[in-house]
N, C-alpha and C positions, 0 to 999 in steps of 0.2 A: 429762502432765497430765490429771486427772481432772476431769470436768465432766458436768452434766446439766442438762436444762430441767425447771423446776417444773411447767411448761403440760403439757397433754395434746396439742393441736392443733398441726400442723406447719406450718413456713413453706417453701414453694417460691420461690427468686428467681432470675429469669433474668439470664445474664452477658450483658454486651456491652461497647461501647465505654466506659461509664461504670465497669464493675466487670471489668478485664481483668488487673490486677497482682496479684502475691500478697500485698500489703498489704491492699488493698481486700477481696480475696476471704475473707483471715483474718479481717478485721475484719467482712464480713457473717456469717461463720459464728459469730463471739462474740457478735454483736448478734443471733442468732436463726435463722438460716438452717439448715434441716435437709436440704435437696435443692437442688441447683443444676440449673437448666434451661438447655440449650444450643439455641437456636432455629435449626434447620437453613435456616429461609427466608431467613436473613440471614447474611454473614460467610463466610470462605474455611475451606476443611478446616484449614489451617495454624493459623488463629485458634482454631478448636475443639479441636486437639490442645494447644495451648498451655494453654488454660484446663483441659481435662481433667487436664493433667499437674500444673498448680496445685492443684487441688483434692485430688488424691491427695497431693501434698506436705502440703498443710494437714491433710489427715485423719491421716497419720502423725505429725506434729508434735502434733496435739490429742488423739490416742490415742481416736478414736472414729470409726465407720464414717459416710461422708457418701455420700448417694444422688446420682447423677446421672441426669438425665431429657433424653434426646434427643427433641426435638419435630420431627417431620418436616412439611414444607410440606403435602402433599397436592395434589389437583388443583385449583389455584386457577385459576379462570376468568375471562380478560381480554378486553377488546376490544382491536382492534388500533391503529394510529396514524392520525392525521388529517394530511391535506396542509396546511393552514393554522393549526395549532395548535387550542386546544379549541374546541368548538361549543356553542351554546347551543340547547337543545330547548325546544320551546313546547308547552304543554298542547294537546293536540287534533291536533298535527301528525303527518303519517306518517313514519315512519324505519325504515329496513331495516337487517337484520344478515346478512351472508352470507359464504361462504368465498373470496369474492374478495380475493386478496391486495393489491390496490392501496390506497392512501392514502384515508383517509375523508373524508367531505364534509358539509354540513349535512344530507343525505338519507340517508347510508348510512355504515357501518363494517364493516370485516371482523371476524368472530369466528372465530377460527381452532379452532372445536372440533366437529367434525362430529357427535359424540356429542350435542351439545345439540339440534342439528336434527333428529337421530333420534329424540328423546324429547317433543320439542315438539308440542302440539296447539293448536287455535284457542282462545282464551279463558285459555291460560297467562299468567302475568306474568314478565317479567324484572326484576330490581332492578340498579341500576347504582350504582357507588360507594357501597357501605355503605348501599343502600337509601334515598340521596337523591334518586335518580330513578326513576321506574316507567313500565314499558309494558307494553300487553296485545297479545298475538298476534292478527292477524286471520287472515292465511294463512300457511302454512308447508308447506316441502318438504324434501328431503334436503340442500338447497343454500341455502337462505335462510328468513327469517322477515320478513314484513311486520308492522309493529306501530303502534299508537297511542299516544302519549305520554299518559299519564295525570297524572305529575307531573314537572314540566320542570325546567330547570336547566343548570348547565354540565357538560358532559363531556369530559374531558381523555382522552387516550390511555392505555392501559394499566390503566385503571381495572376494578376487579372486577365479575363478573357473579354474581349469584345466581339461581337457577331454583327457587324454594319451590314445594313441591307436587308435585315431579316427580322420580323416581328415574331419576338418570342411569346409563346403561350403561357405567359407567367404574368401574376399580378405586380403591381409595382409596390407591393406591400407584403412583406416575408413575414414568417413567425416572429424573427425577433423584430420588426418594424411594429407589428401589432402590440408587443409588449411596451416596446419604446413609446409608442404614441399614446397608451394609457397612462405611462409615468408622465410624459409631457403634458398631456391635458390636465391631469392630476396637479402637476405643479403650478399649471396656470400658463402655458406657453399662448401667446396672441397669435403666431403664425406657425403653420406646420408646412415643412418643405418636403414634398415627394420626389426622391431620386430616380433617375431612368424612366420617367413617364414615356409611354409608347404611344398612347391614344387617349381620346377624351374620356373612355370608359374607367381608365385609371382613376380620373379625377372623381368621377360620379362614385365609384366604389368608396374611395377615401371620404367623399362628403357624407355619405350614408352613415359612416362609422363616426365622424367628427361630429355631425349633428349641432354645427353652429357654434361649437364650443372655441373655435379658433379658426383663422383664415387659412385657406388652402393655397399655396404656392407650388407651381410647377416647376420643376428644373428641368431646362430644355437640354440634354445632352445626347440624345439619340436622333439619328436621322428620320425615323419612322415619325416622331413627334413634328420634326420640321415639315414633313409632308403633309400633315393635318395642323398646321401651324396655327391656322386662326379659330379652327373648332376647339383645339387645345386651349388657347388664350379666352376664350369664350366660356370655357369650362371652369376655369380657375377664378381665384380671387386676386392673386399675383403671380408675377413668373420671374425665374432667375435665368439669366444666360449663363450657363455652368460651362464654360469654354474648354475646361480641362478635357473631359472625356468626349464633348462635341467635336474639340480638335483631333481627337484620336480616331474617331468613326467617320469623319469627313475630313477632306484634303484642309489642311490648315489655312491655306490661301482663301479658302471660302468662308472662313469664320467672320471676318470683319464685315462682310455682306450681310452675312445671316444675322450677326448682332443688329446691324442697323435696321433691317426688316423687322426682326422682333420688337425693337423699341418704337418703331413706326406703328406696327399694329397693336401694340399695348397702348399707346397714346389713343389710337382709334377707339378701342373698346374702354378706354378709362379705366386700364388696370395697371397696378405699380410693378415698374420692372426693376430688378438688380441686375447689374453688370458685376461678374463675380469671376475668380480664379486668375491667378499670377500678376495681379495688379501691381503690387509693389513688392515682387516675390525677392528680389535682391535683398530686401530690407531685412529678411529673416538673419542674415549674416552681417549686413551693412547698416550703418546709422544714415545713410541717405540712399534714395533711389537713383536709377539709372535716369538718363534725360529719355529714353524710350518708354520706360514705365510712367514718367510724368506724363508724356505726351498719350499715351494709352488711357491714362484715367481722364485727361481733359477731353479726350475724343468722346466718351462715354458721356460726359457732361454735355458737349456741345450737340450730342444727338438726343439731348432731354431724357436722358435716363433717371429714374427716380432717386436710385441710390446705386453707390458703388462698394465692393466688399472686400474687406480683407480676411484672410483665412490663417494659413498659418503665421503670417507676419505677426498677428497680434496674439495666436494661441500658443505658440512655440518657438516665436522668433526672440532675438536677443534685443530688439528695439521695438515693443509695441507701442509703446507712448509715442516715440518718434514717427512710426508709421502712420500712427491716426494723424499727429500733427502735419506731417507732410501731406497726407491725402486732403485734410482739411484746407490747407493753403493752396494747394492745386485746385480744388473746386472752388474756394474764393476767387483765386486770380482768373479763372477761366470764367466764372460768371459776372467779373468786372469788365471783361471784354467787350466793347460795343457789338462785336460781331456774332458775340453769344446770343444777345438778345435779337438780333437780326435773324440768326438760324432758328431761335425758337418761333418767331413771329410767323417767319416764311413756313413752318412745318405745320402752322396752325391750321391752314386749309385742310391738310390730308386728315384731320380728325373728324371733319364734318361729315364723313360718308359712312358714320357707323351705323348699324342697323337700328331702326326703331323698334322697340318691342310693345310699346303700350302708348296710350294717350296720355297718360300720366307722365312717362318718360319723355315724350314731346314737350309738355309743358316744364318740367325740370331742366330739360336741355336749353329750353329758349330762355329761362331764367338766368341760368349760368353764362349763356352768350350774352345776355344783355348785361349782367354783371361786368364781363371783362371789358365792354365797351364803356359802361359807366365809369367803372374805376379809372379807366385810361381819361376818360373826359374831365372828371373833376379833379384828376391827380390825388385820387385817395391814397391815405397814408397805410390803410389795411383793407382786407376783405374779411368781414367776420361771418362764419358760419356756424348757425346752430344745427346740430345734428343730433338724430338719435341712434341711427345705425351707421354713420359715417358716410353715406351716399351724397349728402349734400357737399360735403369736402372733397370727396373724391371727385366729383363733377367740376367743382372749382378747380381743383388741380388739373384736371385734364385741359382746361382752358390756358393753362401756364400763363396767368395773369403776372404783370409786372410787379404788383403789390405783394407783400406777405399775405398768407391766408392763415388766420387765427381760427382756430376750429374749437368750438365750445360744445362741450356733450357732459351729460349728467351720467353718463357710463363710462367708468374708467375702463373698461375692456375695450370700449371703441377708441377712447383717446390714446391707449397704448399702441393699438393697431395701426392708427392713423400717423403715428410717429415715423414710418416708412415711407410715408407719399410725400413727394415733391412740394415745397414751399409751404408745407403744413406745420403749424406751431399749435400743438395739442394743449387744452386747458380743461381741466375736470371742474364741472360747476354745477350747481343745483338747478333745477328746473326752473325757468321764469314762469310766472303765472300766466301772461297774456302778452300779445306783441307789443304792445307799449312799454311793458317792463323789460322784454327782450333787447329794445333800443337802448334803454339806460343801462342795461347790464353789459351789452356790447360795448357801449363807448367806455365804461368804467374798466373793464378788462382790457380793452385796447391802450387805456391810458396806463394801467397799473403794471402791464406786461412790457411797457416800453416800445409799444408799436406806433403810436399816435401821440401828437401833442395837442394841447386844449386849441380849440378853434379850427382844428382841421378835419376834412371830411373822410369819412369811412363809409363803406358800402356793406350791407348786411344782407344775408340771404338765409333762408329758413323754410321750413314746412308746417304749413297748419292743416289740421290741427297738430298741435306738439305731441310727439311721441309715435308717430304714424311713420314707419319708416318708408323711404323713398319718394316722399310727398313735397319736395322742394317746389314751391309756388309762390313764395313771397321776396321781393327784394326792396331794399329801402335805403335811402343816402341820409346818413345822420352826421351831424357836427359834434365832435368831442367836446 
């Protein structure tokens, strides 16, 4: 079965209890999902393996590469347990956090994270239960911290703790994450998302472990990562704007501007970017989204995001198929607005200031820039990229051309990974023998996949010699 989306931006959907059967997963794909997310914060390995296998079955049946994103939990910090159930903290009261493992009281609770006490200083703040409660540190040492409650409320056991403005001396990969990572790679994840990235070194550490077996995605949810934003983006393969924890540790009113900044810098570096969290959250319980949610999704598309993501809406909600269908319609409606194309074109100049890393990179960038102009001049029906590593297709997508990008690769893993990227339709093919056969193959695939009609032009880009990563150096215009 041949099928392709008419829209450019992609949909990532999380699988969970509401979306575990083959029937539902297949319907989700048909309704618009391009990449499936497996959230390793929840579920057993057997559940993830079953869903992996189903996605690959659906991929085979539908004849189109499907990406899988394994999302690691990261160092989630939590308070301990209380002796008599939840406590109510009142504004102005003193409350202590410590390494004492005994059950908590109205005056204190265990915080089993010595790394927090190692980094705390008087005046620092702790946010509890997604920022609902706030305390300020009065005194602290390596074993405990005495705080004053600034914003009170009910505190239950195992609630999360955020430490804004403090870089904690911990890796982005916990013991659990290392086990989860190995399982995800064995199953064949195309992308691995690292939670609570604080600095570029977190990504370098992960890259040494992953060894090219999957793309590395940085989840941006810590102020420290935003402070080193460009370096973090440069060190990653893709980025997720994880607005949940980001909105806890930073003022909520700052998140929209940060989101736009992240998308703009990802465009500059040619890195795919996902906007995530609370996009259609009301659809966990409702068959239709709110008008504000529809506007939120549209804003991410107008800004040029590669993808938007559903979390609980598709994993545990009552209406997973409806959520995907609505997101698909919102994206399609936004992209059909003439203002959308104007904004994408207006933002193009901002991408041209990316740093040059080599002469080869200069040539590749010149080819892709010429490709964009040539496609517009001849009204090309498609841009066909032959790519070994995915770099040609990524560069083409960075240009945000009006024509769809048909990405041909002999490497199925590359085709799956590119399913996340704006405007890219991935096709797994055999290697062409030479450049002349590439043109024939490109026109045949463009025709068979429904991207071009006979007698119409397409633009082809590739790298010679074939199989050499990052060597984009050829452009050709061909007639189907």
